[in-house]
N, C-alpha and C positions, 0 to 999 in steps of 0.2 A: 099281127101279133105272132101267129105260128111262125111265119118266116124268120121274125127277129128271135124266137127262141131256138129254131134250128141255128141259125148263125152264131149265136151265144154258146149251142153246145158243140158246135163244129170249132170254133175257136178255142174251147176248153179242150178239146181231144188233143188239136194240134199242139196245143202249147204242153200238156201233159206228155206227149211223144216227144218232143224236143226235151224237155226235162229228164225223161226217162233214160235217152241216149246221149244225155251229156255226160262229159267225162268230169270226176272230181279234181278239184285242184291238187298239186303234188304235195306229199305230206313232207317229203324233204325236196328241196328245189334242185334242180339240174343246174348245172353249170351253166354261169350267164342270167340266171333268171333271180329276180329279185323283188322282194315286196317292202314297202314303207310301213314304218308303225302308224297307226291311225288310232286317234283318241275323237272322241264328239259327245257333243250335248243332245238331250232328247228333244225333239220337236217343240216350238213355242209359237205362239202367235204373236203378230202385231197388226195393227191398224193404220191406216195411211189415207190422209185426205189431200187430192192435188190443190185444194183450195177452201176456205172455212164453209162454203156453202155445198159442197160436192159430198157425195155418200163416201162414207169410210170403206177402202177397201181392205180385206182382210188377207193375209198371207202368213205362211208358215215358215220356218227355218231352223236349220241348224247350225252349230259352229264346230266346224271339223278341224282339227289339228294334226298337222303330218310332220314327222321325223324321217330322216333318212339317216340309218344305221349301216348303210352297206358298203361304207368304205370308199364310195367314189360318188361323184356328180351325177345325178340323174336327169334324162329327159323326164317332164312331169306334164302330162295333159289330162286333169281330172274331168271325169262327166258325173253327173247325179239324175239320176230319175225317180219319181215318185209314181208308183202305182198303187190304183186302189183295186178292191176286188169286185168292183163293178166297171172293169176294163178300160180303166182312163189311165193314162201315161202322162206324167207332166214332167218335160226335161226344166231342170233348174234354170232359173234365170230368164226363160220364157215370158215376154208379159209383165216383165218385174221392172218397175222405173228404178232409176239411180237412187232416188230419194228413199227408198225402201231400204235398201244398205245404209244411207246415212244414217237414219232412226234406229236402225240395229247396231252401228258403230258407235252412238251416243248412248246407246241403254246399256252397253258392255265395255266402254271405256277404260274403266278401273282393272277388269281383269284380262281384256284382250286389246291392248293399247296399240297393236300394230295389225289389227283386224283388215283382211283384203277380202274383195268379192270374188267369189271361185271363178267366173268369167275373165278377171282382170288380172289375173295371176300371171307370174311369169312362166315360162316352159323349162324352167331350170331349177332343180330341188337340190340345193347344196348339201353337204354331208355334214351332219354334227347336229346337237342338240341347240347350238346357237344360232342356227339356220331353219330353225323349224318353223311352220306357217301357219296361222290360223285364219281359216276360210269360212265366210259366210256364206252358205247354201241356202237358196231363196225359192219357194213357189210360191203361185197364185193359189188363194184356196182351192181344195178339192172337192169334189162331189161330197155332199152332205150326207147322201144315202149310204156312203160306205161304211162298211164294219170293220174292215181291216185295211191296212197300207203296208205297202214295203217300200223302201229305200234302197237303190242300187247304188253303190258308188264305184266306178271303174275309174283307171289310171292309178290305181294305188300298188301294182305289180305289172311287169311285163310278161307275164305267163301266158300263152295263148293256145288254143288248140282248134282243131277243124273237125266237124262232123257232118255226115251226109244228112240232108234234108229228108224227113220223113215222106213228103209228099210232092215237094215241088222239084222239078226237072228241067235241064237245060234241051238245046236245040236237038243235040242228040238222044236224048232220053235219058242219059244218066243224071243222078241225084246231085243238085246243087250244094256246092259246099257253104256251111255256116261256120264263120269263123266265131270263136267264142275267147273272151277275157276273163281273167280271174277277178271276180267281182265281190265286194263287200256287199252282204245285204242284211237290212235291217227291217225287223217286222215289229208293227205295233196294231194292237185292237184300239178301235174308235167307239168311246162309250158317250151316253149323253143324247139327247131330245134332239134330232136335226134342226129344230126349228129355233133352238136355242144355242146358236153357234158359237158363241161366246164362252159357251160352257162346256164346250167339248172335251173331252178329258182322252189323252191318248197313252194306252199302258203298252210298256216297253214288254215284248214277248220272246224275241229271238234275235240271233246275231250269228252268221254264218259266213265260210267264205264259199262261192261258188263259181261256177264258169257259165257266163251269162254272154 
C-alpha cells in the first residue's frame, strides 16, 4: 500500500514538473502556424449489447465539429485522450466496436447527417465552412471512482514545441527532449453515486489551449 502511495505521489510530482515547464500556446500565431475552428458537444452516454443476451456495455462520446478557415487545405490527424483524476488515460476509439458508432450515428442522424468516426476520417481538411467535419469521438466507460476528467484533443493545430524532460536523460546524461503540441483541453467534474453509473452527471468546468 505504501509503495502504491509513493508511486502515485511520484507521478504527480513529475506531471506537475512537466506542466510547470511547458510553454504556453502562442497568442499571435507565427508564420506557417494554423489552428482550425472547433465546436463540441458535452459527453453523453450510450449503451450497446453485442447480442440480446449479452450485458450492456457503456460508452461515452462527444461530437466534434472542425472547420478550416485558414485559407488553404490542411493535413489533419486528430487524436483524443480522456484522462481521469485516478491516473487512467483512455485513447479515443480503443476497444470500441464499430457498432457503437452506428448507434451514435442513428441517434444524431437529423442534426449530424454526415457524421464520421474519428479514426476513419480522411487526413485532409479542406478549407471553408462547406467542408467542415462532424466527428464522433468515443471512449469505453472510464473509472467509476473518478471525480474529474479531462479531454485532450490534438491535431487541431500544427503549433509545436520541445522542452527538456525534468527527470529523464539520454545515454550522454543530457535531458531527453519532450515534444509538445497545441492541444484543446476540456474539463468536467463527475457527480453521482459510482454504483448508479447511468445517473452519472458530468459538469462542464473548463476549456483552454495548452501545450501537451
